[in-house]
N, C-alpha and C positions, 0 to 999 in steps of 0.2 A: 199488660201492661201498665202503666199508671202516667198518668197524666197530673204534673205541677202545677195548682190552682196558688199559685205566688202574689204577691202586694204587687200588684203596674206600678214602675217606676217613669212611663209617658205622661206629661205634664199637658193641659189642654193647652194654645196657644192663648189665648188671655190669659193667662197667669203668668205665662213668664214675658211675653213677648213686650205689655206694657213700659215692666220695669228695665228690659234693656233700653228700649226705645231713649228711656228717661235718662237712663247712665251714660250714653253715648250723648247725648245732647248736653248733658252737664262737661261731657269732657270737652265737645266742639267750643263752650262757652271758655271754658278757661283757657281753652289753646286760645282761641281767638283774640282774650283779656291779653295773655304774654305777649303776642304775637303783634299785636297792637300796642305792646307796651316798646314793644325793642326797636321796631321797623324804621327806621331811618337813623339810626345814631351813628351810623360809621364808625368811626375809634372815639369818637367825644366821650366825656365820662357822662356816665349817666344821673339825671339829675332824681333829688331824692324821693319825688313820691315814684318815680319811675321804678326805683330800687322796692320801694316796700311793694308797689304793683304786683312785679317779679317773685317776690318770695313768699306773697300770699298765694299767688298762684302755685304756685310749685307745693307749696302744701295741701292745696286744695288736692290737688295731682296726686300728693302721697295720700290725703284723708279721705279718698272718697271708695278704696273700695271696702271702707269698714261699713259701708252703704248696704251689706248682704247680712249684716250681723246686726243692724238697727232691727226696730220694731214697730217703726214711726208708720209710714202708709202708703199704702200700696193702691193702682189703680184698679177699679171693679165699672157696672156698670153705673154707676150714678157716681161715678165720680170717684173721689178719694173715698179710702172706707180705713177703718183702725187694722191690722194684722191682728190685734187680740179681738174683736168681734169676730172674725171670719175665724181664729180659730176655737174663739165655744161654740160658732156655730156650728162647724163639722165635729166639734167633740159632743154637741148636744145629741147629733145625729147619729152617731155612733154610737151612742149609749141607749138612747131609743128604742133600739131591736135587740138588745141583750136580753138573755136566760133571763140572772140577776139583778130583776128589778128596787129590790131592797140597794142592791150597792149602788144601781142606777143611779136609783133616789138621790142618795148621798153623794153620788159624783158630780150629779146636776147641780144643785143647792154650790158645792165646792165650784164649779166651773163659773155659775153666772157670779160669785162673790170674787173672782181671782182677778189680780190685778196686772198679770204679767201674763204671756205664752208660757212660758216656764209651769205656773200652779195649772197651768189646763190642764198641761201634760200630765203633770206628775200626780193629780187628781184621776185623768181618764188611764192612767196607768195601771192606778190603784184597781177600779173597778174593771179595769180588763183581767187582773189576777185573780182577783173577785170571781166572776165569772165562768173564768178557762176552769178554776177548782169545781165550780158549779157543772159545766156541761163534762169534766173528768167524769164524775163519779155516775153521772147517766149514761154517758156512754161503757164505762164500769158495768154497769148496770144490764145495759142489750147487748153486753158481750158477754157476762157470761148466762141467762136468758134467749141467745139467739135470735134477738130481735131486732125488728127494723127500725130504723131512726126517722123520723124527718129535721135534715138539717138547713141549717137559715146560714147564710153566709157573705162574706162581704172583702169582697179581695184587696178593694182600698177602698178606705174612708170617701174616695168620690167613687167608686162605681155601686153599680147598684145593687141592689141584695137580694141575694137568689137563695131558693128554695128547690132541693128535694129529696126522693126517696133514697135512702143504700142501706146497706149492709154493713156495718162497722165492724171492721176485722183489727184493727189496735190501732197505740198512738206512742208513735217515735220518732229521733230524727230524719228529714232526709240523707238519700243517697251521694249527693254529691258536694262540693266544697264549697256548695255556693247556698244548701239547703241543712249540712248538717248543723248550725249553729241553730236550728228551728225544731221544735216538736211540731208535727203532725197527727192530724186524727188523718188514721188510712182506710178508706170505705169502698164499697162498691158502688157505682149509683147505676143504678136501674136505668134513669133517665140517657147516662149516658153509655151505658155500655160496657163499662171496665172501670179498672179502680185509679180513684181519684187522691190525692197527698192535698189536703184542706189545711193551713196553718192557723194549727191551734188557737194561736190569739185571734182572730180572726172568726173563728166561729161564733159567732151572736148568741143562739140555744139553738139545741135539740129536744126534741117530743120523741117520747117515745112511742113505737106504733104495735096494734093489736097482734097482728102480723109477725110471724117469726120464719127465719131464713133458715138454710140448710148447708153447712160450711162445704159440703163435698162438693156441691153444686157449683158453687165460685172459684173453687180450687181446684176441678176437674184437670184444667190445662194447666197447671202446675207443675212444673218439676219438681220443687220438693215439700212433699205430701204433710211430713212434721213442720217446720219453719217454727223459729228462737219467737216466743210471742212474750214481750213485754208487760201488753195486760195476765194477768192471768185467768183461765178458759180452763173447762173439761170438756174440750169436743171429741174426748175418743173414744165416740161410739164409734161401732163396725162402717155405717157407712160415711165416713169423713177419711 
């Protein structure tokens, strides 16, 4: 049985509640202004000043939803913080633990010089791609030589870094509709005692151990003793 270690979509309350409160207060203020501009008019003609206020209020109501697309300000522990600064901090934290330090250093310089969150994400994506290439090379070597790995993994940029010893099995997409779009490192985790699916782009690094593993022990309870592997290997010894 495998366990999917996918990205966490749950955000801490402090990340979204302040923004929600600000939106609600903004809507409330606009509605109050509109009410003040129209109350007590009855059937008389609207004064030009009140017409302008109503038009401006309606326009503000229609434009408020674009706040989600703005890269303006957000509320933090120390007041208002730039979204760009927050994106840079999270990206720098993520690349700091990457296997490919050469790519990480280049990305770090690009992230610090970025003028927008899009530039930050582009630099991060490039570093992740290069890091995945490095990780895949190490995993292929470990599979060929039946060597255990030490894996460093973060399921989400805000999640803590995890590290554990595993036996690498394969690199392939998930089996469900939710996971088929992504490649995963399939491993047997000795800490968990079962197979894990680690999203490949979230594997920050792998280190080859001097210890080897016996595939037959891991596959002892498998119904399919000769599965189709994506990563080539010679596991055809009599004990497998």
